[in-house]
C-alpha positions as CSV (number, residue, x, y, z in Angstrom):
1,M,2.0,27.8,36.2
2,T,2.8,29.3,32.8
3,A,4.4,33.0,32.1
4,K,3.1,35.9,32.5
5,Q,0.1,36.6,29.7
6,C,-0.7,39.7,27.7
7,I,-4.4,40.2,27.1
8,A,-6.1,42.5,25.3
9,I,-9.9,44.2,25.6
10,V,-11.6,45.4,22.6
11,G,-13.9,47.8,23.6
12,G,-14.5,50.0,26.9
13,G,-18.2,49.5,27.4
14,I,-19.0,47.7,31.0
15,S,-18.6,44.3,29.2
16,G,-14.8,45.5,28.1
17,L,-14.5,46.9,31.6
18,A,-15.6,44.2,34.2
19,A,-13.7,41.7,32.0
20,G,-10.9,43.0,32.9
21,F,-11.7,43.8,36.4
22,F,-12.1,40.1,36.9
23,L,-9.0,39.5,35.0
24,R,-7.1,41.7,37.0
25,K,-8.5,39.7,40.2
26,R,-7.9,36.8,39.3
27,L,-4.4,36.9,37.6
28,G,-2.7,39.7,39.3
29,E,1.1,40.7,38.4
30,R,0.7,37.4,36.1
31,G,-1.4,39.1,33.6
32,D,-0.9,42.6,31.3
33,I,-4.2,43.3,30.8
34,F,-5.1,46.5,27.5
35,I,-8.3,47.7,27.4
36,F,-8.7,49.7,23.7
37,E,-11.7,52.0,23.5
38,K,-11.8,54.0,20.0
39,D,-13.6,57.0,21.5
40,R,-12.8,59.5,24.5
41,R,-15.4,58.4,26.8
42,L,-16.0,54.9,28.2
43,G,-19.3,52.9,28.8
44,G,-20.7,52.4,25.5
45,T,-24.3,52.9,25.9
46,I,-24.2,53.7,29.6
47,G,-24.1,57.3,30.5
48,T,-26.0,59.7,32.9
49,S,-26.2,63.8,32.4
50,R,-26.3,65.6,35.4
51,E,-27.7,68.9,34.8
52,Q,-30.0,71.2,36.1
53,G,-30.8,68.9,39.1
54,Y,-31.7,66.1,36.8
55,L,-29.8,62.8,36.2
56,A,-30.8,61.7,32.8
57,D,-29.7,57.9,31.7
58,W,-28.9,57.7,28.2
59,G,-29.4,54.0,27.8
60,P,-30.2,51.5,30.4
61,N,-30.9,53.0,33.8
62,G,-30.1,50.2,36.5
63,F,-30.6,46.3,36.5
64,L,-32.5,43.8,38.7
65,D,-30.8,42.9,41.7
66,R,-31.6,39.4,41.4
67,E,-28.0,38.0,40.2
68,P,-25.2,37.4,42.8
69,L,-22.3,37.6,40.6
70,T,-23.6,41.1,39.9
71,L,-23.9,41.9,43.6
72,N,-20.4,40.4,44.5
73,F,-19.0,42.4,42.0
74,I,-20.5,45.7,42.8
75,D,-19.2,45.1,46.6
76,D,-16.0,44.0,45.0
77,I,-15.3,47.5,43.3
78,G,-16.6,49.2,46.4
79,L,-19.9,50.3,45.5
80,K,-21.8,48.5,47.7
81,E,-23.0,51.5,49.7
82,K,-24.1,53.4,46.2
83,L,-26.6,50.9,45.3
84,Y,-29.7,52.9,45.1
85,R,-33.0,50.6,44.7
86,S,-36.1,52.0,43.3
87,N,-39.0,53.2,45.1
88,K,-41.7,51.2,45.6
89,K,-44.1,53.9,44.4
90,S,-42.6,52.9,41.1
91,E,-44.7,49.0,41.3
92,K,-47.5,50.1,38.9
93,R,-47.2,49.7,34.9
94,F,-49.5,50.5,32.3
95,I,-50.0,49.7,28.9
96,Y,-51.7,52.8,26.5
97,R,-54.7,51.4,24.6
98,N,-57.9,53.2,22.9
99,N,-56.7,56.3,24.5
100,R,-55.9,55.4,27.7
101,L,-53.5,54.1,30.3
102,H,-54.5,50.4,31.5
103,E,-53.2,49.6,34.6
104,I,-51.5,45.7,34.6
105,S,-52.3,43.9,37.6
106,A,-50.0,40.8,38.8
107,N,-53.4,39.5,40.6
108,P,-54.9,37.2,37.9
109,V,-58.2,38.6,39.5
110,K,-57.7,42.2,39.0
111,F,-56.3,41.6,35.5
112,L,-59.3,39.8,34.3
113,A,-61.5,42.6,35.8
114,G,-59.6,45.1,33.7
115,G,-60.3,46.9,30.7
116,L,-57.4,46.3,29.0
117,L,-58.1,43.1,27.0
118,S,-61.5,42.0,25.2
119,A,-63.8,39.1,27.0
120,R,-63.1,37.6,24.3
121,G,-58.9,38.0,24.6
122,K,-59.4,37.4,28.3
123,L,-61.2,33.9,27.5
124,R,-58.4,33.2,25.0
125,I,-55.7,33.3,27.8
126,G,-57.7,31.0,30.4
127,M,-58.0,28.3,27.3
128,E,-54.2,28.3,27.5
129,I,-54.2,25.3,29.2
130,F,-56.0,23.0,26.9
131,V,-53.3,24.2,23.8
132,P,-50.7,21.0,23.1
133,R,-47.2,21.9,23.4
134,K,-45.2,22.0,20.7
135,K,-43.9,19.2,18.9
136,D,-40.6,20.2,17.1
137,D,-37.5,22.1,18.1
138,E,-37.9,24.6,15.1
139,D,-36.7,28.1,16.3
140,E,-40.0,30.3,16.9
141,S,-40.4,34.2,17.2
142,I,-41.9,35.6,20.3
143,F,-45.2,36.7,19.0
144,R,-45.9,33.2,17.1
145,F,-45.5,31.5,20.9
146,V,-47.7,33.7,22.3
147,E,-50.5,34.1,19.6
148,R,-50.5,30.2,19.6
149,R,-50.9,29.7,23.7
150,I,-52.8,32.8,24.6
151,G,-54.0,34.5,21.6
152,R,-53.6,37.2,18.7
153,E,-54.9,39.9,20.8
154,A,-52.8,39.5,24.0
155,A,-49.6,39.0,21.8
156,E,-50.4,42.2,19.9
157,I,-51.5,44.5,23.4
158,L,-49.3,42.4,26.0
159,I,-46.3,41.1,24.1
160,D,-45.9,43.2,21.6
161,P,-44.6,46.5,23.5
162,M,-42.8,44.4,26.1
163,V,-40.6,43.3,23.7
164,S,-40.1,46.7,22.5
165,G,-39.6,47.9,25.8
166,I,-36.7,45.2,26.5
167,Y,-35.3,44.9,23.2
168,G,-36.9,47.9,20.9
169,G,-37.2,44.9,18.6
170,D,-40.1,43.3,16.8
171,A,-41.8,40.2,18.3
172,E,-42.3,38.5,14.7
173,Q,-38.5,38.7,14.5
174,L,-37.3,37.9,17.7
175,S,-36.1,34.1,18.4
176,L,-38.3,33.0,21.7
177,G,-35.8,30.7,22.9
178,A,-32.9,33.2,22.4
179,C,-34.8,36.1,24.1
180,F,-36.8,34.5,26.8
181,P,-35.7,30.8,27.1
182,V,-37.9,30.4,30.3
183,M,-41.2,30.6,28.5
184,E,-39.6,27.9,26.1
185,T,-38.8,25.6,29.1
186,M,-41.9,26.3,30.8
187,E,-44.0,24.8,27.5
188,K,-41.2,22.0,27.1
189,E,-41.5,21.0,31.1
190,Y,-45.0,21.7,32.0
191,G,-46.8,21.6,29.0
192,G,-48.1,25.4,29.1
193,L,-47.6,28.7,30.5
194,I,-50.7,28.0,33.1
195,K,-49.5,24.8,34.2
196,A,-46.2,25.9,34.6
197,M,-47.0,28.8,36.9
198,I,-49.3,26.7,39.0
199,K,-46.6,24.2,39.4
200,K,-43.6,26.0,39.9
201,G,-45.6,27.9,42.5
202,R,-46.6,24.7,44.3
203,E,-42.7,23.7,43.9
204,N,-41.4,27.1,45.2
205,K,-44.2,27.3,48.3
206,K,-43.1,23.9,49.3
207,A,-39.0,24.7,49.0
208,G,-39.9,27.9,50.9
209,K,-38.6,29.9,47.8
210,K,-40.3,33.4,46.9
211,G,-41.0,34.4,43.1
212,G,-42.8,33.4,39.9
213,P,-42.3,30.4,37.9
214,A,-39.3,32.3,36.1
215,G,-37.4,32.3,39.4
216,P,-36.8,35.6,41.8
217,S,-37.8,38.7,39.7
218,G,-35.7,41.0,41.7
219,H,-35.9,45.1,42.0
220,L,-34.5,47.9,39.7
221,T,-31.8,48.7,41.3
222,S,-29.5,51.6,40.4
223,F,-26.5,53.8,41.6
224,Q,-26.5,57.5,43.1
225,G,-25.8,59.9,41.0
226,G,-27.0,57.3,38.2
227,L,-25.8,54.1,36.0
228,L,-22.9,56.2,35.0
229,T,-21.6,55.8,38.4
230,L,-20.6,52.3,37.7
231,V,-18.6,52.9,34.8
232,E,-16.7,55.8,36.8
233,R,-15.8,53.3,39.0
234,L,-14.5,50.8,36.9
235,E,-12.6,53.6,34.8
236,E,-11.0,54.6,38.4
237,I,-9.8,50.7,39.0
238,M,-8.7,50.0,35.4
239,A,-6.8,53.4,34.5
240,P,-3.5,52.3,34.2
241,S,-4.9,49.7,31.6
242,I,-6.9,52.0,29.5
243,R,-6.0,53.1,26.1
244,R,-8.4,55.7,24.8
245,E,-9.0,56.8,21.5
246,E,-7.2,53.7,19.9
247,E,-9.1,51.9,17.9
248,V,-8.3,48.3,17.0
249,L,-8.1,47.5,13.2
250,S,-8.0,44.1,13.0
251,V,-6.6,40.9,14.6
252,V,-4.6,38.1,13.1
253,K,-3.3,34.7,14.3
254,N,0.8,35.6,14.1
255,S,3.5,32.4,15.6
256,G,1.6,31.4,18.3
257,K,-0.4,34.6,19.3
258,F,-2.3,37.6,17.7
259,R,-1.3,40.3,16.5
260,L,-3.4,43.2,16.7
261,A,-3.1,46.3,15.0
262,T,-4.7,49.6,16.0
263,S,-4.6,53.2,14.8
264,L,-1.6,54.0,16.8
265,G,0.5,50.7,16.7
266,N,0.9,47.2,16.3
267,Y,1.2,44.5,19.5
268,D,1.7,40.7,20.0
269,I,-1.1,39.5,22.4
270,D,-1.7,36.1,23.9
271,R,-5.2,36.6,24.4
272,V,-8.1,38.4,22.9
273,I,-11.6,39.4,24.2
274,I,-13.7,41.1,21.7
275,A,-16.4,43.4,23.7
276,A,-17.5,45.3,21.2
277,P,-20.6,45.3,19.3
278,S,-21.1,42.4,16.7
279,M,-20.4,44.4,13.3
280,A,-17.7,45.9,15.0
281,A,-16.3,42.2,16.2
282,A,-17.1,40.9,12.6
283,A,-14.5,43.7,10.5
284,I,-11.8,42.8,13.3
285,I,-11.6,39.1,13.2
286,S,-12.8,39.1,9.2
287,D,-9.3,38.2,7.8
288,M,-8.6,35.7,10.3
289,A,-12.5,34.0,10.7
290,P,-14.5,35.0,7.6
291,E,-17.2,32.6,8.2
292,A,-17.6,33.8,11.9
293,A,-17.2,37.4,10.7
294,A,-20.3,36.7,8.2
295,L,-22.6,35.0,10.6
296,L,-21.7,38.6,13.6
297,R,-22.7,40.7,10.4
298,Q,-26.1,38.8,10.6
299,I,-27.0,40.1,14.0
300,P,-29.1,43.1,13.5
301,Y,-29.6,46.2,15.7
302,S,-32.3,48.6,16.4
303,N,-32.0,51.8,16.4
304,L,-33.5,54.4,19.4
305,A,-34.0,57.6,20.8
306,V,-34.1,58.6,24.4
307,C,-36.1,62.0,24.7
308,C,-35.3,62.6,28.7
309,Q,-37.7,65.9,29.4
310,G,-38.7,67.4,32.9
311,Y,-41.9,69.1,33.8
312,K,-43.2,70.7,36.8
313,I,-45.6,68.7,38.9
314,E,-48.0,71.2,38.9
315,D,-48.1,71.2,35.0
316,I,-49.4,67.8,34.6
317,E,-53.3,67.0,35.1
318,R,-52.6,62.9,35.4
319,S,-51.1,61.7,38.2
320,V,-47.4,60.2,38.0
321,D,-48.1,57.4,40.0
322,G,-45.8,54.3,38.8
323,F,-43.0,53.0,36.7
324,G,-44.5,54.4,33.5
325,F,-46.5,52.6,30.0
326,L,-45.6,50.6,27.1
327,V,-47.7,51.5,23.5
328,P,-48.7,48.3,21.3
329,H,-47.7,49.1,17.7
330,N,-51.4,48.8,16.7
331,Q,-52.2,52.0,18.8
332,N,-50.3,54.0,15.9
333,L,-48.0,56.3,18.3
334,E,-44.4,57.1,17.5
335,I,-43.5,56.7,21.2
336,L,-42.6,53.2,22.0
337,G,-43.7,53.9,25.7
338,S,-42.2,56.1,28.8
339,I,-40.6,55.7,32.1
340,W,-41.3,57.9,35.1
341,T,-37.5,58.1,36.1
342,S,-38.0,60.6,39.0
343,V,-40.7,58.1,40.3
344,I,-38.5,55.5,39.9
345,F,-35.4,56.9,41.5
346,P,-36.6,60.3,42.9
347,E,-33.3,61.8,43.3
348,Q,-33.3,62.0,39.3
349,A,-35.1,65.4,39.1
350,P,-35.1,68.2,41.6
351,D,-38.0,68.8,43.9
352,G,-41.5,69.8,42.5
353,F,-40.5,68.3,38.9
354,V,-41.2,65.3,37.5
355,L,-38.6,63.4,34.8
356,F,-39.8,61.4,31.6
357,R,-37.7,58.9,29.9
358,T,-39.3,58.5,26.8
359,M,-38.2,56.1,23.8
360,L,-38.8,56.4,20.2
361,G,-37.5,54.3,17.1
362,G,-36.6,50.7,17.4
363,A,-36.9,47.8,14.6
364,K,-40.1,48.6,13.2
365,N,-39.5,52.4,13.0
366,N,-35.4,52.5,12.8
367,E,-35.7,55.4,10.6
368,I,-37.2,57.9,13.0
369,I,-34.0,58.9,14.6
370,N,-33.0,60.2,11.5
371,L,-35.4,63.5,12.3
372,G,-32.6,64.9,15.0
373,E,-32.7,65.8,18.4
374,E,-35.2,69.0,17.9
375,K,-37.9,67.1,16.3
376,L,-37.4,64.4,17.9
377,G,-37.8,66.4,21.1
378,V,-41.1,68.1,20.1
379,L,-42.7,64.8,19.1
380,S,-42.1,62.9,22.0
381,H,-43.4,66.0,23.7
382,A,-46.7,66.0,22.3
383,Q,-47.4,62.3,22.4
384,L,-46.5,62.2,26.0
385,A,-48.8,65.4,26.7
386,A,-51.7,63.9,24.9
387,I,-51.5,61.1,27.3
388,M,-50.3,62.7,30.1
389,G,-52.3,66.4,30.2
390,I,-49.1,68.1,30.0
391,K,-50.0,71.9,30.2
392,K,-46.6,73.5,29.1
393,P,-43.3,72.7,27.3
394,P,-40.7,70.5,29.4
395,S,-38.5,73.0,31.3
396,Y,-35.6,70.7,30.7
397,Q,-34.9,68.4,27.7
398,K,-31.7,65.9,26.5
399,I,-32.2,64.0,23.5
400,I,-29.6,61.0,23.2
401,I,-29.9,59.5,20.0
402,W,-28.5,55.7,19.4
403,N,-27.7,54.4,16.2
404,E,-27.8,50.6,16.4
405,A,-28.4,50.6,20.0
406,I,-29.4,47.2,20.9
407,P,-28.6,43.7,19.1
408,Q,-31.6,41.8,17.8
409,Y,-31.6,38.0,18.9
410,T,-33.6,37.1,15.4
411,L,-34.5,33.9,14.7
412,G,-31.6,31.4,14.3
413,H,-29.9,33.1,16.7
414,R,-28.7,30.3,18.4
415,E,-27.5,28.3,15.7
416,R,-25.5,31.2,14.6
417,L,-24.1,31.7,18.1
418,R,-23.1,27.8,18.2
419,R,-21.6,28.3,14.5
420,I,-19.7,31.1,15.5
421,E,-18.0,29.5,18.5
422,K,-16.6,26.6,16.5
423,D,-15.1,28.7,14.0
424,L,-13.4,30.8,16.7
425,T,-12.8,27.5,18.7
426,K,-10.1,26.4,16.0
427,L,-8.0,29.8,16.3
428,G,-8.2,29.6,20.1
429,S,-7.9,32.3,23.0
430,I,-10.4,34.6,21.5
431,Y,-13.6,35.5,23.2
432,L,-16.5,37.7,21.9
433,A,-18.2,39.6,25.1
434,G,-21.1,42.1,25.2
435,N,-24.8,42.0,24.6
436,A,-25.0,40.5,21.4
437,Y,-24.7,37.0,22.3
438,T,-26.3,35.4,25.6
439,G,-28.4,38.5,26.9
440,I,-29.0,42.1,27.0
441,G,-28.9,43.3,30.1
442,L,-26.3,44.5,32.7
443,N,-26.6,41.2,34.9
444,D,-25.9,39.1,31.5
445,A,-23.0,41.6,30.2
446,I,-21.4,40.7,33.7
447,K,-21.7,37.4,33.9
448,R,-20.6,36.9,30.1
449,S,-17.3,38.7,31.1
450,Y,-17.1,37.1,34.5
451,Y,-17.4,33.4,32.7
452,I,-14.8,34.5,30.1
453,A,-12.3,35.6,32.5
454,D,-12.5,32.6,34.7
455,N,-11.8,30.5,31.4
456,I,-9.1,32.5,30.8
457,F,-7.6,31.9,34.1
458,R,-8.3,28.4,34.2
459,A,-6.6,27.8,30.9
460,S,-3.7,30.3,32.4
461,V,-2.9,27.5,35.0
462,S,-3.6,24.7,33.8
């Protein structure tokens, strides 16, 4: 057994807090853990405003309950009883096209009977079974993959808004393999998407498994009080380790350890986890790992404005009866879509009111956040009101502007990661956590932090 270790975690978002918790659980008294956060507030893009009877999430509003590691983690920190599963009424999803909302049905017959796609577009999807699989290993964009397999109309109307909704991204720039590796695998292993769905469906039925070809889909889940409840609990548990308003400026190798320079002093550290955005990580390691730093700077981010607006139900002409809607870029609206949060989680609006979370910005419209809160609120309301038939201005409003909100896994992302990891491996005992690398969701962040903590623990007992 090695001597007691000093471990620094840079960043007090969910990745840094989770890494700290996992390390404390595994190492106990054998580890001194410091979590450095440059701001007063913890949680990164996770936040919840609780005012006027509303719960308005600032960034992500939940996670899919399909990852056992996340559920075990929540149980370990004592929040299992606070889990809040999405309302069954929120299962309907819509896409806006040609001045109306079209419901997206998971039933192939109902989908094909709907009016979202043209007859030609539907026929092209059916022809996917005859499209040969890709023969080379060259990285391919999400848009190009979908266009190649099921046609341009489906790519523009179905996939473009989905990518905007998840990544705030441009489907023509994002890597399929980095963002949706399951889809890439479906083509490689089964020859196509329809073939994969048929064969995996049979395999799952034979094995008695539930879920589609990508595995169990899960249900969107949050916590009573909003997603901030998770951060508040970790903040309470990890309080002795947290150093607020102390910015890490650089990390260099120093006689077998790392010299951590912060805005308040210097520290000698055995191991370092950088759980900050990739551009911040680049600045911190630039002196000792210039190649990795240069590659980290190549990971772009999209900007996003989240407009949370509350209305009286009686002032809305259209039924609010689902999860929300997404808008393809070719519909020429500024909004990317709107989530009907008080349908998903009814506690998030007072009785008789509805709360919408409408998004603007994204990789194709990054500059729109420069309009500022007031103009963004007006624009969001105007476009939402036209679609939903809203007769009066919002009675509640919270606008959150995120500069560099969501990392973009652009073409070449996996190769960049390989080169970054190769460069950092030479230094040893320095790790990159967060959502800029192998998944942007809450489950992905927690899983990455868990495996980093596990690697540190195994190294400490070897």
